[in-house]
N, C-alpha and C positions, 0 to 999 in steps of 0.2 A: 596309527591309530587303531590297527587291528589289536596288538598287543596289547594298548591299554585296555581297549574295551574287553578284553580275555581275562585282565587282571581283575575287573570288577565283577563281584557275586550279584548277579541281578535276583537271585532268588532272595535276597535279604534287604533288596530297597523297594521302597515305595515308587509310586508313579512321579510323585515329585522330587522324591531323590535322585531319579534318572534325567528327569526333565533338567535340573540344574547341571549334572555331570555333562549332559551333552551340549548344552548352550554355553556352560562356563569353560570346558575341557577341551570335550572331543572335537567341536565344531572350530576351537581356536587351534588346533594343532597345525592345520594347512594353512595358517592365515599368512604368514610370512611369505610363503611361497606364491599364494595367490595375489599378493600386492605388487607381484614382480612378473611372474610369468602365468600364461593363459595354460590353466589344466584341460586336459581332452575332456571330451564329454564322457568317455567309457571309465575315465578314472573316478570323475565327479559322481557318476552311476554307482561305481562300486562303494565308493565313501558313504554315500546316503545310503544303499543296500546296508552297509554294515548298522549304521546308526538306527535305522529302521527295525533291523532284527534285535538289537539290543532294547529298545524302547517296547516292542510288544513281549519279547522275554518269552514265547510258548513254545519251549522246544520238545520236539517228540524223543521218541524211543532212540533213533539215529542219531539224536543231538542238533537236529536242524528245524529250524522255527519257520513257522507260515507268516507270512505279511500280507495279514488282511488289509490294509490300507497302504495305498500308493504315499511314497514320501511327499509328491506333489499337496496331498489332502492334510499333511499333517505341517504344512508349511505356509498356511492360511493365517491372517495377523489375528493376534488377540483380541483385537476390537471386534471383530467378528465373531467371537466365541469359539476360537480353536486355539491350538498350541502354540503357534508362532515361531515354529523351528524356521531356520534357514535354508533357503536352497543355494547349495555350493556353487552352481553354476551362475547363478545371477549374483552372489557375493563375490565372485570372480572378477565378472566384468565390472560390477561397480568399484571394487578396489583398484581395478586397472583404469577405471575412468577417473578415480581419485588423482592417481599417478599422473595422468595426462591434464588433469587441471591444473596440478602443480607446475609443469611445463608451462602453461599458459600464464599462472598468477605469479611464479616465482621465477621471471626471465635471467635472472643475476646467479641462478643457483650453477652449482659447477656441473651438475648431471645436466641441467638443462642446456647450457653452454656446449658441452660435448654433443647430445643428442642434435643440437642446431646445426654445429658446422657439420657433421656427416650426413643429416637426412633433410632438413629445412632451412637452407641459409638464407632465401630470399622470401620466406613467409612466415606462417605461424603452425602452430601444431595442428590447429583444424582443416588446414588447407596441405597438410603434408601427405608423403604418398609412402608406400612402405619401401619402394624404389627396389633397386636390384641387389641382391645377396644381402637382405636384412638379417640382423644378427636375431637369435631368438627373442630378445629383451624387447628390442624394437617392435618384432613384429607380435608382440603380446601386447604393447601399450597402445598400439593402433587399434588394436580389437575395441578399445574403449572410445575411440571417436564419434561413433555414431551414438552412442548415451549422451555423451557431452552436448552434441549437436541438438538434441532432443529437449535437453532441459537449460538451455542458455539461450541468451539474450544480448545483443549492444545497450548499454546506457547511453542513452543520447548527451553528446557534450556539444561541439558546435557543429556535428552533424556533416563534418568534412569527408569522412572516409566510411560513411553507413550509405548503403544504396538502398533506396526506398523500397523496390521491389524485390531485391534479392536477398536482401539481410534480415534476419528476425531482430525486429528493433520494437515490436507493439508489447505493450503493457498486459494483453490479455493472457489466455492462457494457449496451450502449443498451437500451431506450431510458430506465435510469436510475427508472422509475416502477413503482409497486406495480400490479399487475393488477388491472383494473377487474371482474373476475369476483370478487375476493378484498374488494371494497367492500362491505359491510352499508349500509343505506338510512340508518341513524342515524348514520353516521360519514360519510356524503358531503361535507359539509361541515365539516371539522375541521383545524385546525392540529395540527402535532407538538408544540408547546407544551402544547396541551390533551388530548392522550393520553399517558395512564399505561401505557407498554407492558407494564412488569414485571406490572401488576394485570391486563392484558389478557390474557397468557399464562396467569398464574397461574389466570384464572376457567376458561380453555378447560380447565383439566385437572380431574377429577373426583374427589371423595372423597379419599383420602390419597396418590394418584399425584403429586401436587406433592411430596413428601417425596422420592419414587424419582428424580425430575428434579432436584432440588436436591442429590442425595445426602445426604439428612437422614434416613436409616434408621440404627439402631443396629447396622449390620454388624459385622463382625469387624475389619474393615480401620479403620473409622472407632472403633473403640474402642480398638485398640491405638495409633491415632494420638494419641488423648488419655490415653494412660498406664495406661488400664484393662485388667488383667489378664485374660486369658480361659483358662479352664482346659480343656486338651485340644484335640486338631486338629479331630476330627469333621468333619461334612462342609460345607462352605462352598458357598453358593448363591449365585452370582454375578447380583447385581441387574439386569446389563446384559443377561443371557441372559434374566431373567424379564420385563424391561422390552419386549426383542425379540418375545417371544412373546405378551406382551399387546398391541402395534401390532398383529401379526398378525392375532389375533382381531378386534381392533374395525375395523381398516381392509380387510382382505383376507377377512374370513369364514372364515379358518383356524383351527379349534381347535386347541391344541397339544397334544401327548399330554405327560402328566406325567411320564412315564417319560423321554422324551426330552430334556424339558428339563432334569431333574435329573441325566442323563446329560452333557447338554453343560456345564453349569454346573460340575461335578464335573469335567470335561477343561480347561475354563478355568482352575480354581482350580490344579490341578495344572501344566500350562503355565506360570502366573504364578510357581509356586513355584521351579520349575527355573530360569526366566531369572532372578529374583531372586535366588538363589545364585550362579548363574552370573557376574551382575555384581558380586556382592560379592567373589567371589572373585578376579576379574580386577581388581578396583580395589585389592585390600589387595596384590597382588601386584606391582601397578605404579605404586603411591602414590608411593614414594621417588624413582622416575627423573624422574617427571612434575613434582613438586615442585620439584625442585633446579633443572630446566629453566628452570621458568615463573616462579621468584620471583627479584627482583632488592633488594638493600638500598636502603632511602630513611634520609633524616635522622631523628635520636630525636623530634623534634616533630612529624613527619608521619605522616598515615595514610593506609591504602591502602584504599579501598571499591572492591570487583568487585561488579558488576550484571550480570545476564542476564536473559532471557525466553523463555519457551517457549510454545506455544500447544496447546492440548487441544482435540482436533477434535470428540471426542462431546459434551463439555461445552459447546463454543463461547464458551470462555473462556482468559484467559491467566495465566498463571503469572510472577510475578518473584520473583528471587532475590537478595539482597543480603548481602554480608559485610564487615565492618570490622576489618583487623588493625592491628597497630602496627607499629613500623619492625623489629622481629625476626620479623615474620610470624605471633605468638600472635594466636589468636583473641579480640577485643574482644566484638562483638555481631554477630548476623544477624537477617533479616527475611525471610518467605515473605508476598508478598501476591496474592491472585485478584482478577482484575479480569474483568467480563464485557465481552463484544464480538466482533467478527470483523474484525483489521485485517492490515495487511501484516507483514512480518518488522520492516523497518526503523523502521514506527512502533512497533509492541512493545518495540522495544530503545530507543526515543529514550522511551517513556513509563517504561521501567525506568530509565532515566538520569535524567530528570527526578525520579521519585520517590526516587532514590537522593541527588541533591543536596538535595532539601528535607529528607530524613531526617538526613542528617550536619551539616545546619545547625539541626537540631531539637535535636540531640544535643551541640550546641555545639563541634563539629570544625572549624574554620574554615580548616584548612591541610590539605591533603592530595590526593591523586591519586584520580580515578574513572575506572576501567577497565572496556571493553568489548569484546567480540569482536567486534562489527558494526563495522567499517570505515565503511561507507556512512553508518550514523548518526551516528559521530564526524565524516565529513566534512560531512555537513547541518549540525551545529553550527557549524562552522568556516568553512561558505560564508556569502557575503554576497549571493547571489543571490536574487530577489525570488522565491515559491515560495507560490502562494494555494492548494495542496493541503494536506491535512491535516498531510502530512510536514513541510511548510514553518512550519505554525502551531506543531507539537509541537517542531520545532528551536528556533522563535523564543522560545518558552516556557523552555526549557533555556538559552538564552543571556541571557533575563533572570535566571534564578536562579544563574548564574555572575556577573552583575553584583554581585550581594550576596554573593559569595565570590572575592573579587579573589585569592587564596591558594589556590584550587583549579583544578585543570584536568581535562580530560576525554582520555583517550588509548584507542588502541585496542592489543589485544594479541591473542595468538594464542587460538584456542579451548581448547588444552590448558593454560594460562594461567588460565582463567575456570573451572575444573571445579567449583570450591566454590559460585560461585553461580549454575551451572548444577544441581546437585542441591537446593541450595534452591528454587530457580524450580521443579524437579518436585516438591518435596514441598508446594508450593503448591495442589496438587490435594486433598490431605486436610482444607483448612481452608476456613471459611466466606469470611472476608474476608481476615485475615492474622494471623500469629502471629510473634512475636518469640523468637529465640534467643539466651538469656543464657549459655547453654554450649552447645558444639559439638556438634551431633547425632552419633549413632554411625555415620550413613551419610557424614560428611565427615571425621572425624578421621583416617584415613588418607591424607586428601588435602590436610591443612594444611601449613604449612611446618614443617620438621623443620631445626634448625642443621645445617649440614653444610660441607665444605672450600669449597664453592663460595661462600659466603658470609664466609668468615673470612680 
């Protein structure tokens, strides 16, 4: 590197030219060695000092230059308005971590089989020790173990090999582990497969509180959703407000005032009614313009299935809405599904697409188009790149479903073209698991396709 830097005449180079030479050539020279061997701190400091001197280029009469800024200051990311040079020490650890990840991800590779036979016969790379008389290569690769542990977690399958309180498996940020403070003694050594999370959660609720948590009370909304007429408006007591006051009394020792609870519930009910009336009025006025733009005619032997997913924050559940229509846009059948879990938007949409593919297959519709308003979910299905995250697994299962439906395709559409499926997804909140709509519900009738000049 020193010879290469000396060969460049820095007096004729601009700052931009120096930046290109450092990032494209100088920092790439030791890359091959750093991918296999751990360089000493002294060596990386000397290399960074050379790069710093070349970048500043302020030589005195004795041929030496003064480094006015530390190399660490020059390695700040460009997103933070800096130069974005690489720290060779951190780059070395990252490349060794990448080599260690290959030992985990490609167990059949020759280098992995050789190292496993010598250093970790009865385990994996993350549990391997340096051992006695290790080679310099193995010692270097092991220096990347801590980096891999910080950024990896288990993807849940059947849960038989994942310890609840020992292994990283949570989908949150680091350290991906359940806090040790939440670990009861009887569950210290237990796998995820052995734990029934739903039963544990239910046992923590006392008395009839589990009915409130599951929205299983005979409230007015629930009765109306099941087609049971309720006479009179009366005073509707918001269960959410009661539940909030109950939590305040249990956890904060703050006893609620009954009059205040009733007033809050009544106010919430009034606001909900006004918002519902406004949404209904606006949707009725805008239904024709939305539908004519969104609908495109298809062949007479093809169905169109629109699918959408939404997330209910309070319940930590997702709702999936699906609607099947014929080539004229007439309603055939719809479905609303409610699933538990907290996932990303793309994963929710992919789960909805998978449910839609399975559903139309069970109904006997073997030729059609499945439409979603999430382009990233559709791109994940069409992508052939390997993805070990949950998103990639769900996309792979969608591709498997499509293999059994050769005349069905998945396409992305604009959001206003998917409004019926969106409302059916919102309606999933009122049902325990799922509900099939054999007739179009009243809240989507204005959004269904009505023949107009744009289709004729």
